[in-house]
N, C-alpha and C positions, 0 to 999 in steps of 0.2 A: 472142832465143829461139824466139818465134813462126817466123819467119822463117826458121830454121833445119828446123824442123817443117814447114813447106810446101815446101822445097825438099827433103824428105827423102822426101815423099810424091811431090814432082813427080818425082824421080828416080825410084823406083820403076815398074817396070811393069805395062802394066793385070793383070796377073794378080796381083799381089803388094799392088795398095793397097786402099782400104779398099772394100767393097761394101755400097751400101745397098739395101736387097731390103724386099720386104712382108710384113708378118709373115704367119706361116702361119694356111691360114683356119681358123675356130672350127667343132669339132666332135670327138668322140671319137678321142681318141689309145690307143695301145698301152697305155701304161703306166696309164689309170684301169684303176680295177675297180668292175667293177658288182657290188654284193652281193648283188641280188635280178634277177632272171628281168625285162625289161621288156615289155610287154605289146605283142603285135603280131598279125597275121591268124591266125597256126596257133598260138598260145596255147594249152594246155591245162590241165586243172586240176592235172596234176602236176609244172608249174612253179612251184607259188606255194603256200607254208602258210596254214593256215587255225586262227588262234587260234582260243581258246575258254577262258570261265569255265564251270567244271567244277562247283565248291562253294564253299563259306563254312563256316567253323567261327570260334568265338569262343572266347578261351582268356584270361580276364582282361582285360588292355588290349589285347590281341594282335587281331587279324583275319587267318586264316591262309587265303589265297585258293587253289585248286586251277587252275592256266592248262596249259591241254593246247593241243599243237599237234596236230588233227585232220588236219591237210595229209599230201598226199606228200611233200613235200619238207622240207628243214632250214628250221626259222625261225632266221634270223640275228640276233644282238644288238645293239645293246639292246633289249632288250623291257622294255615301262614298263608298271607296273600301279600302280593308284589307286584309293582307296575310300572313301565318304561314308558317314555314319552322324548318324541321327536320333535323341537321346532328350531330355527332359524339354523341350522345343521349343527345343533349340537344334541345327545342323546343323554336323558335323565335319566337316573332310577330314581324309587321313592324307598323311604324308610318303610321294611317290612313291617305290616301289622299282623298280630296273632289275635285270634278271634276264641272263645270257649267251644263248647262242644253246641251241634247243630242236628235238631232232630229230623227225623225221616219226611220231607214233604216240603221243610220250612226251608225259608231265606231271610238273609238279613244286608242292610246295605254298609259297608264298612270303608269310610273314611282314609285317605291315603294321600299324607301331606309328607313336606320337605324332602322334594324332589333334588337329588342332587348330581351335578353335570359329570358323565362319567367320559365323554371325548368329545371334543368339536371339531369341525374341520378347518385348516389355518385360513387363519387369516378373517374370521368371522367373529361377530362377536359373540361373548360366553353369557350375555342375558338370556335366560331360561325364560319363560313366560308360559305353564300351562295354558291358559286360556288359547293361546297360539298355536297349541301345537297343532303337527300337521298329523301327526300318527300317534295312537295311543293304544297300550297292549296290558292287561293285565293276567296275573295267574295264582291259580289256587293249589295248595300242595296239604295233604295230612302229614303230620309227624307220625315218624316209626314207632310203633307200637311198643318195642322195650329198647331200651338201648342193650349193647352189649356189654354193657358194665353189668347191668343187673342180670340179664340173662346166662345161667348158669351153664347152658351149654355153648357161648359163646357166640351162638347166630344171632343178630338182632333182625328185628322184621325191616328189610331193605328190597325193594323191587329189584337191587342188582342182584340179591343174593335169593329171587325166585318170590319172594314173599309178595305175598297180594295185598295193597292197602284200600282198594278201589275197583269195582270191576271196569270202568271207561274214564282212562285217562284222556281222550281226546277230546275231552269237552272242559277240561280244566285251566283253558287259556281261552281269551277273546281278544282280537284286536279289529282297530278303527280308523277310522279317516278319522281326523278332531273335528272338521265342519260338520261330520254327519253324529256327532255324539250330541247329545242331548243335553242343552246348559242349566244350571240351577239346582238347588238343596232337592232330594228324593223324598 
């Protein structure tokens, strides 16, 4: 059987035979979809979103976070929002919330629930009540544009690798004393 295969391959002309070639060189292919602009020498502020936390509100066991896009381009999702709170000597972290795209100049209230106690002072009660929180803080982050598994160059869009996701990351967090945070639903 194998001999028949070899004879068939030998009988086929040089154009009909099996061609062994090199793999295509690594790089961006036309089919790849870059979801955020990549930094380059001519990059301007209009090419990148600017996520910010503008406000916090507490309503029972829910922390409402006002997420705003102050940039001049749409922030593509998923956008990740997390929060921490300190109450009765315990530090709790919320389950992360993910929201979709946010247009330039728009904002959205994001509810964060399910605060789980991460650490507590010895001898203190582990009962955590968000409405009695001494300090609350929230952070918003954009997801990387392309995962390393999809990008054929092997470089994902990560800030640690020099890739720019947004212009100003100093306004991505907000910390407030619990008693100064407004109460009730937004």
